C-alpha positions, 0 to 999 in steps of 0.5 A: 333084297332078293336077287331076281334070278332067285325069285320063283313063282309062288315065293312068299316074301315080306314086302314094304308097300308104298300105297296111296289111298286105298292101296295096301301100304307098309309091310305085308306078306306077298306071294309072287305070281309072275313067272320066268322069264319075267322074274329076271326083270327089276320088277315082279308081279305080287299079290299082297296079303292082309290080316285085317282085310274083310272076307270076300269071295275072291279073297283067298284065306291062308294061314301065314305064321299062325295068323289068318290072312287074306290075298288081296287079289284086287291089289295085284301089283308090280313091285321093285325087287328091292321091295322084297325083304325076308323070304318066308317060303313058297306057296307053289303047288299048294291049294292056296296058290291054285285058288289065287290063280283061279281068282287072278284069272277072274279078276283079269277076265283070262277065262275068256281064253277057255270060252267057245268062240262066238259064231 
């Protein structure tokens, strides 16, 4: 388990998800997308990866431990920090993290902040 104060945005962990239906389930890589001060809480927000997910324009492709994986942007989730297992490194500052940020902004319609106001 990762210590909350040691968790940073962009950190890549092995996470065991407990999904239902079409949610990701079982062990997967995930990148932390929440930032300080929120990572001091008992939960963090992550985007899981899958090597079996079909390609889609919003699924950022990343090589992890020699395998092509896809970020499941549409399954962004808050997880208990006790679900975070082995830390594998960080995507902070990488082109992949920038692409994940862009896709999250589209998913959550955060681009409205940059739109001009209607008269």
